[in-house]
C-alpha positions in Angstrom: 100.2 80.6 100.6 97.6 77.9 100.0 95.6 76.5 97.2 92.4 78.5 96.5 91.2 76.1 93.8 89.8 73.6 96.3 87.1 76.0 97.4 85.7 76.5 93.9 82.2 75.3 93.0 81.5 74.2 89.4 78.7 76.2 87.7 76.5 75.7 84.7 74.3 78.0 82.7 72.0 76.8 79.8 73.7 73.4 79.8 77.2 74.9 79.4 79.9 75.1 82.0 80.8 78.6 83.1 83.4 80.0 85.4 83.4 78.4 88.9 82.5 80.4 92.0 83.4 80.5 95.6 80.8 79.5 98.2 78.9 82.6 99.4 80.5 82.6 102.8 84.0 82.9 101.4 85.1 86.3 100.2 87.8 87.1 97.7 89.7 90.1 99.0 91.9 92.1 96.5 94.0 94.3 98.7 96.3 97.1 97.6 99.6 97.6 99.5 100.9 101.1 99.4 98.6 103.5 101.2 96.3 100.7 102.1 98.1 98.3 104.5 101.1 100.5 105.0 102.5 103.9 104.3 102.3 105.0 100.7 105.6 104.5 98.9 105.9 105.3 95.2 107.6 102.8 92.8 110.3 105.4 92.2 111.6 104.9 95.8 111.9 101.1 96.1 114.6 101.4 98.8 111.8 102.5 101.2 109.6 99.4 100.5 111.5 97.1 102.9 111.1 99.6 105.7 107.4 100.4 105.3 105.4 100.7 108.5 102.2 98.6 108.6 99.0 100.5 109.5 97.5 99.5 112.8 94.9 96.8 112.5 95.8 95.8 108.9 97.9 92.7 109.8 95.4 91.4 112.4 92.4 92.0 110.2 93.8 90.3 107.0 95.3 87.4 108.9 91.9 86.9 110.7 90.1 86.8 107.3 92.7 84.4 106.0 92.3 82.1 109.0 88.5 82.3 108.5 89.0 80.8 105.0 88.7 83.9 102.9 91.0 84.5 99.9 93.6 87.2 100.3 95.3 88.5 97.2 97.6 91.5 97.2 97.1 93.5 94.0 99.6 96.3 93.8 101.1 98.8 91.3 104.5 97.7 92.4 106.5 96.2 89.5 107.8 92.7 88.8 111.2 94.1 89.7 109.8 94.9 93.1 108.2 91.5 93.7 111.0 90.1 95.7 111.3 93.0 98.2 107.5 93.0 98.5 107.3 89.2 99.2 110.1 89.5 101.7 108.3 92.4 103.4 105.0 90.6 103.6 106.7 87.6 105.1 108.7 89.6 107.6 105.6 91.5 108.8 103.7 88.2 109.1 101.0 88.7 106.4 99.1 85.5 105.4 98.0 85.5 101.8 97.3 83.4 98.8 98.6 85.5 95.8 100.6 88.6 95.0 99.7 90.3 91.8 102.0 93.1 90.6 101.6 95.6 87.8 98.2 97.1 88.7 97.8 100.3 86.7 99.0 103.4 88.5 97.1 106.7 89.1 93.8 105.7 90.6 90.4 106.6 89.0 89.7 102.8 88.7 86.6 101.7 86.9 86.2 97.9 87.3 84.0 96.1 84.9 83.2 92.5 85.8 80.4 90.0 85.5 80.4 89.2 89.2 79.2 91.3 92.2 81.8 93.8 93.6 82.1 95.5 96.9 84.6 98.3 96.5 85.9 100.0 99.6 87.9 103.2 99.3 89.8 103.7 102.4 92.7 105.2 104.4 94.5 103.8 107.4 91.4 103.9 109.7 89.7 101.3 107.4 91.3 98.6 109.5 89.3 99.6 112.5 86.0 98.2 111.1 84.3 94.8 111.4 82.2 92.9 108.9 78.7 92.0 110.0 76.3 90.2 107.7 78.4 91.2 104.6 78.2 94.9 105.4 81.2 97.0 106.4 80.8 98.9 109.6 82.9 101.8 110.8 83.2 103.9 107.6 80.8 105.4 105.2 80.1 103.7 101.8 79.4 105.9 98.8 75.6 106.6 98.2 
């Protein structure tokens, strides 16, 4: 894991400092784990987490983005008690990432409210077959 703070650019609005931003060419990827990069395993079955199968393309795609300088943050509904098994699994499988955030609310139906632009991609395992071109995802259909 590396320091993401070095990439931040100071910003100012109306003579006051505001939250810094990444350069436009660097993306901040928040990536779920269960059902996104590997088989879907519920928190009630933590014994399966260490054995989860990675979806084809997930490791290569995320590591490519990491190597290109993008920020990779895993954001999962797994609990703090499951952090160690999750970190060990990510390391064993070879995922490069900056941060692991646990405790995402469970159940889906997410409504994200933020003051920055968002690109939300709802996907299944075939997501990892796409490529980015000029900031647009190719290979799956975005909602209208």
